[in-house]
C-alpha positions as CSV (number, residue, x, y, z in Angstrom):
1,M,86.9,98.6,117.6
2,N,89.6,101.2,117.9
3,F,91.1,102.9,114.7
4,P,93.1,106.1,115.8
5,D,92.8,108.9,113.3
6,T,96.3,109.7,113.6
7,L,97.5,106.5,111.8
8,R,97.4,105.2,108.3
9,Y,96.2,101.8,107.4
10,T,96.8,99.1,104.7
11,K,94.2,96.5,103.1
12,D,96.3,93.9,104.8
13,H,95.4,95.1,108.4
14,E,98.7,96.8,109.1
15,W,99.0,100.3,110.8
16,I,101.8,102.7,110.5
17,K,102.4,106.0,112.4
18,L,105.0,108.3,111.0
19,E,107.3,110.6,112.8
20,G,109.8,112.3,110.6
21,N,110.9,109.7,108.3
22,V,110.8,106.9,111.1
23,A,107.5,104.8,111.2
24,T,106.4,102.5,113.8
25,V,104.1,99.5,112.4
26,G,101.9,96.7,113.9
27,I,98.6,95.2,113.2
28,T,95.2,96.6,113.7
29,D,92.6,96.1,116.4
30,F,90.5,94.3,113.6
31,A,93.4,92.2,112.7
32,Q,94.2,90.9,116.3
33,R,90.5,90.0,116.8
34,E,90.1,88.2,113.9
35,L,93.4,86.2,114.7
36,G,92.4,85.5,118.1
37,D,94.9,84.9,121.0
38,I,98.5,85.8,119.8
39,V,101.3,83.4,121.2
40,F,104.3,84.3,119.1
41,V,105.7,87.1,117.1
42,D,108.5,86.2,114.6
43,I,110.3,89.2,112.9
44,D,113.9,88.5,111.8
45,T,114.3,91.5,109.2
46,V,116.2,94.1,111.2
47,G,118.5,95.9,109.0
48,K,116.9,94.7,105.7
49,K,115.6,96.9,103.3
50,L,112.2,95.9,101.9
51,G,109.7,97.1,99.5
52,S,105.9,97.9,100.2
53,N,104.0,94.7,100.6
54,E,106.9,92.6,101.2
55,I,106.5,90.1,104.2
56,F,108.8,91.4,107.3
57,G,107.7,88.7,109.8
58,T,104.7,86.5,110.9
59,V,102.4,86.4,113.8
60,E,101.4,83.2,115.3
61,A,97.8,82.9,117.0
62,V,96.6,79.7,118.5
63,K,95.0,78.3,115.2
64,T,96.9,80.1,112.4
65,V,100.1,81.8,111.5
66,S,99.7,85.0,109.4
67,D,102.2,87.0,107.4
68,L,103.2,90.5,108.2
69,Y,103.5,93.0,105.2
70,L,105.4,96.2,105.3
71,P,102.9,99.0,104.5
72,V,105.6,101.1,102.5
73,A,109.2,100.5,101.3
74,G,112.1,101.2,103.8
75,T,114.4,99.6,106.1
76,V,113.6,97.8,109.5
77,K,115.5,99.3,112.1
78,E,114.0,98.0,115.4
79,V,111.7,95.1,116.5
80,N,109.7,95.5,119.6
81,A,111.6,93.3,122.1
82,D,108.7,93.2,124.7
83,L,106.8,91.0,122.4
84,E,109.3,88.3,122.7
85,G,107.9,87.4,126.4
86,N,104.5,89.3,125.9
87,P,102.9,88.5,122.7
88,E,99.5,89.2,124.2
89,N,100.7,92.9,123.9
90,V,99.4,92.8,120.5
91,N,95.9,91.7,121.6
92,N,95.8,94.0,124.4
93,D,97.1,97.2,123.3
94,P,97.9,96.7,119.4
95,Y,98.7,100.5,118.9
96,E,101.0,101.2,121.9
97,K,102.5,98.2,123.7
98,G,101.8,95.9,120.8
99,W,103.6,97.8,118.1
100,M,105.9,95.5,116.0
101,I,108.7,97.3,114.2
102,K,110.0,100.7,113.5
103,M,111.4,101.5,110.2
104,E,113.1,104.2,108.1
105,V,110.7,105.0,105.2
106,D,112.0,105.7,101.7
107,S,109.1,108.2,101.0
108,T,106.7,109.8,103.4
109,D,104.4,110.3,100.2
110,E,104.0,106.6,100.1
111,V,102.7,106.7,103.7
112,N,100.3,109.6,103.1
113,A,98.8,107.5,100.2
114,L,97.8,104.8,102.6
115,M,94.0,104.8,104.0
116,D,92.9,107.1,106.6
117,A,90.9,105.8,109.6
118,A,87.7,106.4,107.8
119,A,88.7,104.5,104.8
120,Y,89.8,101.6,106.9
121,R,86.7,101.8,108.8
122,A,84.7,101.3,105.6
123,L,86.9,98.5,104.3
124,V,86.3,96.4,107.4
125,G,82.6,97.3,108.0
126,E,82.6,99.5,111.0
C-alpha cells in the first residue's frame, strides 16, 4: 500500500496535505481498499467551520456507507467536483485525483501533531 511521507494521517484513515494554511484532505489507500468500490461521495459542508473529528461528509461503497472525519479544525472551502461523476478516482488515485476537500486550517500545529507515514503504517500493520 502507498502512504506518502509528505502527508499526515488520522486514526480514522484520512490523510491531510498542508500548503500554507490550506489543506487538502482525502481517505488513505488503506481506507479505500477496506471500503471496496466507491460509488458516491457526499460532501455538503462547503463554507462550514468544523472542529477536528467532526463529520464533513460520507463516502458510499457498494456494501457500506462511511462517515468522513475532518482531521483538524477549520473551514471547508472546496469539494473535489470531479468526484461527482468519477467517484472511482478515490479507489484509483486516493492521493491525487481522489482528494475530497480543501480547507482552511485553524492551526498548522494541529496538522503537525497528526501521525506521520511511519506511525500510520504501524497503525494499519504495514
